[in-house]
N, CA and C atoms as a LAMMPS dump frame, in Angstrom:
ITEM: TIMESTEP
0
ITEM: NUMBER OF ATOMS
282
ITEM: BOX BOUNDS ff ff ff
-5.0000000000000000e+02 5.0000000000000000e+02
-5.0000000000000000e+02 5.0000000000000000e+02
-5.0000000000000000e+02 5.0000000000000000e+02
ITEM: ATOMS id mol type element x y z
1 1 1 N -8.929 7.309 -13.312
2 1 2 C -7.938 6.332 -12.914
3 1 3 C -6.574 6.826 -13.384
4 2 1 N -5.605 6.604 -12.532
5 2 2 C -4.248 6.994 -12.888
6 2 3 C -3.297 5.889 -12.466
7 3 1 N -2.409 5.51 -13.346
8 3 2 C -1.422 4.485 -13.031
9 3 3 C -0.225 5.165 -12.391
10 4 1 N 0.165 4.657 -11.244
11 4 2 C 1.283 5.227 -10.505
12 4 3 C 2.448 4.255 -10.576
13 5 1 N 3.602 4.736 -10.943
14 5 2 C 4.797 3.9 -10.873
15 5 3 C 5.884 4.685 -10.164
16 6 1 N 6.927 4.021 -9.797
17 6 2 C 7.98 4.673 -9.026
18 6 3 C 8.997 5.402 -9.884
19 7 1 N 8.748 5.487 -11.186
20 7 2 C 9.655 6.201 -12.075
21 7 3 C 8.933 7.342 -12.77
22 8 1 N 7.883 7.859 -12.144
23 8 2 C 7.095 8.915 -12.77
24 8 3 C 7.906 10.198 -12.894
25 9 1 N 7.674 10.89 -13.974
26 9 2 C 8.318 12.179 -14.162
27 9 3 C 7.372 13.309 -13.788
28 10 1 N 6.179 12.957 -13.353
29 10 2 C 5.222 13.958 -12.913
30 10 3 C 4.774 13.634 -11.498
31 11 1 N 3.98 14.519 -10.919
32 11 2 C 3.519 14.316 -9.561
33 11 3 C 2.003 14.186 -9.564
34 12 1 N 1.474 13.472 -8.596
35 12 2 C 0.052 13.181 -8.531
36 12 3 C -0.629 14.1 -7.536
37 13 1 N -1.76 14.659 -7.971
38 13 2 C -2.636 15.407 -7.082
39 13 3 C -3.988 14.72 -7.134
40 14 1 N -4.623 14.557 -5.977
41 14 2 C -5.898 13.857 -5.919
42 14 3 C -6.834 14.565 -4.962
43 15 1 N -8.042 14.833 -5.441
44 15 2 C -9.087 15.41 -4.607
45 15 3 C -10.183 14.383 -4.41
46 16 1 N -10.686 14.284 -3.188
47 16 2 C -11.815 13.411 -2.866
48 16 3 C -12.847 14.261 -2.141
49 17 1 N -14.05 14.278 -2.667
50 17 2 C -15.136 15.087 -2.09
51 17 3 C -14.719 16.549 -1.94
52 18 1 N -13.994 17.063 -2.896
53 18 2 C -13.576 18.456 -2.877
54 18 3 C -12.413 18.749 -1.95
55 19 1 N -11.907 17.744 -1.279
56 19 2 C -10.783 17.923 -0.353
57 19 3 C -9.513 17.394 -1.001
58 20 1 N -8.458 18.189 -0.948
59 20 2 C -7.172 17.771 -1.499
60 20 3 C -6.562 16.711 -0.594
61 21 1 N -6.46 15.484 -1.109
62 21 2 C -5.94 14.363 -0.336
63 21 3 C -4.454 14.175 -0.611
64 22 1 N -4.067 14.309 -1.864
65 22 2 C -2.668 14.164 -2.257
66 22 3 C -2.222 15.398 -3.01
67 23 1 N -1.057 15.849 -2.694
68 23 2 C -0.476 16.968 -3.414
69 23 3 C 0.995 16.646 -3.662
70 24 1 N 1.329 16.45 -4.915
71 24 2 C 2.714 16.188 -5.308
72 24 3 C 3.266 14.844 -4.84
73 25 1 N 2.44 13.805 -4.815
74 25 2 C 2.941 12.462 -4.513
75 25 3 C 3.767 11.984 -5.698
76 26 1 N 4.933 11.406 -5.414
77 26 2 C 5.856 11.025 -6.476
78 26 3 C 6.031 9.518 -6.633
79 27 1 N 5.469 8.701 -5.728
80 27 2 C 5.651 7.254 -5.821
81 27 3 C 4.517 6.537 -5.082
82 28 1 N 4.531 5.208 -5.149
83 28 2 C 3.479 4.41 -4.508
84 28 3 C 3.361 4.7 -3.017
85 29 1 N 4.472 4.763 -2.353
86 29 2 C 4.462 4.962 -0.9
87 29 3 C 3.766 6.269 -0.53
88 30 1 N 4.097 7.334 -1.23
89 30 2 C 3.485 8.625 -0.932
90 30 3 C 1.988 8.613 -1.246
91 31 1 N 1.601 7.928 -2.315
92 31 2 C 0.18 7.821 -2.666
93 31 3 C -0.563 7.044 -1.586
94 32 1 N -0.025 5.895 -1.184
95 32 2 C -0.676 5.073 -0.165
96 32 3 C -0.771 5.824 1.159
97 33 1 N 0.298 6.467 1.585
98 33 2 C 0.279 7.204 2.852
99 33 3 C -0.737 8.342 2.81
100 34 1 N -0.807 9.036 1.687
101 34 2 C -1.784 10.119 1.565
102 34 3 C -3.207 9.613 1.629
103 35 1 N -3.481 8.51 0.958
104 35 2 C -4.826 7.943 0.98
105 35 3 C -5.172 7.36 2.351
106 36 1 N -4.212 6.737 3.014
107 36 2 C -4.47 6.182 4.345
108 36 3 C -4.775 7.272 5.366
109 37 1 N -4.18 8.435 5.199
110 37 2 C -4.456 9.541 6.113
111 37 3 C -5.893 10.024 5.969
112 38 1 N -6.479 9.811 4.811
113 38 2 C -7.844 10.263 4.535
114 38 3 C -8.871 9.171 4.816
115 39 1 N -8.527 7.913 4.595
116 39 2 C -9.493 6.818 4.617
117 39 3 C -9.652 6.206 6.001
118 40 1 N -10.823 5.613 6.242
119 40 2 C -11.02 4.861 7.472
120 40 3 C -10.923 3.352 7.224
121 41 1 N -10.854 2.964 5.937
122 41 2 C -10.587 1.576 5.584
123 41 3 C -9.907 1.523 4.231
124 42 1 N -9.128 0.462 4.021
125 42 2 C -8.377 0.33 2.774
126 42 3 C -8.322 -1.134 2.363
127 43 1 N -8.338 -1.356 1.066
128 43 2 C -8.212 -2.695 0.503
129 43 3 C -7.043 -2.686 -0.46
130 44 1 N -6.026 -3.489 -0.164
131 44 2 C -4.87 -3.632 -1.031
132 44 3 C -4.989 -4.957 -1.765
133 45 1 N -4.844 -4.931 -3.079
134 45 2 C -4.887 -6.136 -3.894
135 45 3 C -3.623 -6.163 -4.734
136 46 1 N -2.78 -7.174 -4.505
137 46 2 C -1.529 -7.255 -5.247
138 46 3 C -0.958 -8.665 -5.168
139 47 1 N -0.46 -9.173 -6.288
140 47 2 C 0.22 -10.459 -6.233
141 47 3 C 1.648 -10.317 -5.689
142 48 1 N 2.119 -9.087 -5.576
143 48 2 C 3.484 -8.834 -5.118
144 48 3 C 3.445 -8.267 -3.71
145 49 1 N 4.264 -8.812 -2.819
146 49 2 C 4.309 -8.349 -1.438
147 49 3 C 5.741 -8.058 -1.023
148 50 1 N 5.87 -7.14 -0.059
149 50 2 C 7.178 -6.869 0.524
150 50 3 C 7.573 -8.015 1.44
151 51 1 N 8.862 -8.277 1.546
152 51 2 C 9.328 -9.229 2.546
153 51 3 C 9.168 -8.637 3.941
154 52 1 N 9.36 -7.323 4.053
155 52 2 C 9.243 -6.622 5.325
156 52 3 C 8.414 -5.362 5.111
157 53 1 N 7.197 -5.329 5.636
158 53 2 C 6.311 -4.177 5.469
159 53 3 C 6.638 -3.039 6.434
160 54 1 N 7.493 -3.296 7.408
161 54 2 C 7.828 -2.283 8.407
162 54 3 C 8.265 -0.95 7.825
163 55 1 N 9.272 -0.922 6.96
164 55 2 C 9.713 0.359 6.396
165 55 3 C 8.633 1.051 5.557
166 56 1 N 7.804 0.272 4.861
167 56 2 C 6.776 0.881 4.004
168 56 3 C 5.741 1.638 4.835
169 57 1 N 5.329 1.063 5.962
170 57 2 C 4.307 1.69 6.8
171 57 3 C 4.893 2.408 8.01
172 58 1 N 6.21 2.593 8.058
173 58 2 C 6.877 3.093 9.257
174 58 3 C 6.302 4.397 9.797
175 59 1 N 5.988 5.348 8.966
176 59 2 C 5.483 6.627 9.476
177 59 3 C 4.031 6.878 9.074
178 60 1 N 3.294 5.832 8.738
179 60 2 C 1.873 5.974 8.407
180 60 3 C 1.048 5.908 9.681
181 61 1 N 0.006 6.723 9.761
182 61 2 C -0.902 6.705 10.901
183 61 3 C -2.009 5.693 10.603
184 62 1 N -1.948 4.53 11.24
185 62 2 C -2.884 3.444 10.955
186 62 3 C -3.889 3.213 12.078
187 63 1 N -3.945 4.093 13.064
188 63 2 C -4.782 3.872 14.241
189 63 3 C -6.262 3.739 13.913
190 64 1 N -6.792 4.541 13.026
191 64 2 C -8.228 4.53 12.738
192 64 3 C -8.532 3.909 11.38
193 65 1 N -7.617 3.122 10.856
194 65 2 C -7.781 2.565 9.519
195 65 3 C -7.851 1.045 9.564
196 66 1 N -8.919 0.501 8.997
197 66 2 C -9.032 -0.954 8.84
198 66 3 C -8.426 -1.309 7.487
199 67 1 N -7.451 -2.202 7.488
200 67 2 C -6.75 -2.534 6.253
201 67 3 C -6.905 -4.023 5.961
202 68 1 N -7.247 -4.307 4.71
203 68 2 C -7.403 -5.68 4.253
204 68 3 C -6.456 -5.904 3.074
205 69 1 N -5.846 -7.071 3.014
206 69 2 C -4.898 -7.402 1.955
207 69 3 C -5.353 -8.663 1.239
208 70 1 N -5.384 -8.603 -0.085
209 70 2 C -5.697 -9.762 -0.919
210 70 3 C -4.498 -10 -1.822
211 71 1 N -4.014 -11.237 -1.842
212 71 2 C -2.868 -11.574 -2.678
213 71 3 C -3.097 -12.949 -3.304
214 72 1 N -2.11 -13.428 -4.009
215 72 2 C -2.183 -14.731 -4.659
216 72 3 C -0.997 -15.571 -4.216
217 73 1 N -1.082 -16.847 -4.516
218 73 2 C 0.029 -17.745 -4.249
219 73 3 C 0.176 -18.667 -5.445
220 74 1 N 1.296 -18.561 -6.121
221 74 2 C 1.537 -19.381 -7.308
222 74 3 C 1.603 -20.858 -6.919
223 75 1 N 1.076 -21.74 -7.768
224 75 2 C 1.093 -23.169 -7.449
225 75 3 C 2.499 -23.782 -7.47
226 76 1 N 3.419 -23.105 -8.118
227 76 2 C 4.799 -23.593 -8.187
228 76 3 C 5.748 -22.451 -7.84
229 77 1 N 6.952 -22.795 -7.528
230 77 2 C 7.95 -21.771 -7.242
231 77 3 C 8.052 -21.484 -5.759
232 78 1 N 8.67 -20.355 -5.433
233 78 2 C 8.935 -20.045 -4.03
234 78 3 C 7.814 -19.279 -3.336
235 79 1 N 6.728 -18.952 -4.045
236 79 2 C 5.606 -18.246 -3.422
237 79 3 C 5.081 -18.972 -2.192
238 80 1 N 4.99 -20.282 -2.27
239 80 2 C 4.442 -21.057 -1.165
240 80 3 C 5.323 -20.977 0.082
241 81 1 N 6.58 -20.653 -0.098
242 81 2 C 7.496 -20.523 1.024
243 81 3 C 7.598 -19.074 1.507
244 82 1 N 7.524 -18.125 0.571
245 82 2 C 7.717 -16.713 0.908
246 82 3 C 6.44 -16.02 1.375
247 83 1 N 5.308 -16.326 0.734
248 83 2 C 4.065 -15.593 1.044
249 83 3 C 3.637 -15.674 2.502
250 84 1 N 3.708 -16.85 3.153
251 84 2 C 3.317 -16.865 4.57
252 84 3 C 4.146 -15.901 5.42
253 85 1 N 5.44 -15.817 5.151
254 85 2 C 6.298 -14.895 5.902
255 85 3 C 5.975 -13.441 5.569
256 86 1 N 5.683 -13.172 4.305
257 86 2 C 5.31 -11.817 3.906
258 86 3 C 3.971 -11.409 4.523
259 87 1 N 3.022 -12.325 4.542
260 87 2 C 1.718 -12.035 5.161
261 87 3 C 1.876 -11.821 6.665
262 88 1 N 2.743 -12.592 7.291
263 88 2 C 2.994 -12.376 8.725
264 88 3 C 3.594 -10.995 8.972
265 89 1 N 4.512 -10.58 8.097
266 89 2 C 5.094 -9.241 8.214
267 89 3 C 4.008 -8.172 8.084
268 90 1 N 3.114 -8.349 7.128
269 90 2 C 2.015 -7.393 6.951
270 90 3 C 1.147 -7.341 8.21
271 91 1 N 0.749 -8.516 8.696
272 91 2 C -0.109 -8.572 9.87
273 91 3 C 0.526 -7.976 11.122
274 92 1 N 1.78 -8.246 11.344
275 92 2 C 2.436 -7.702 12.538
276 92 3 C 2.718 -6.209 12.409
277 93 1 N 2.891 -5.733 11.188
278 93 2 C 3.126 -4.299 10.976
279 93 3 C 1.835 -3.499 11.158
280 94 1 N 0.753 -4.049 10.644
281 94 2 C -0.534 -3.368 10.715
282 94 3 C -1.101 -3.537 12.108
């Protein structure tokens, strides 16, 4: 397991079944895009969502990938207002 953050001073290399899937990924976006290119399905679990998923997935090849998203909704605050719009952005982008 490796924790990836967007301020890493190193680069990530990942092999799956002896095949190099990631080489020199420097942030979350590069890691996700590299894994999506290899995978036929993906499960994202995060309490944090983008307001607009378009730029994040803009150049990802999602044609043969089934993607599922699991998130949370806080009982108080603006989550109840923002999450439906964020989920719609995810659904329309994917």
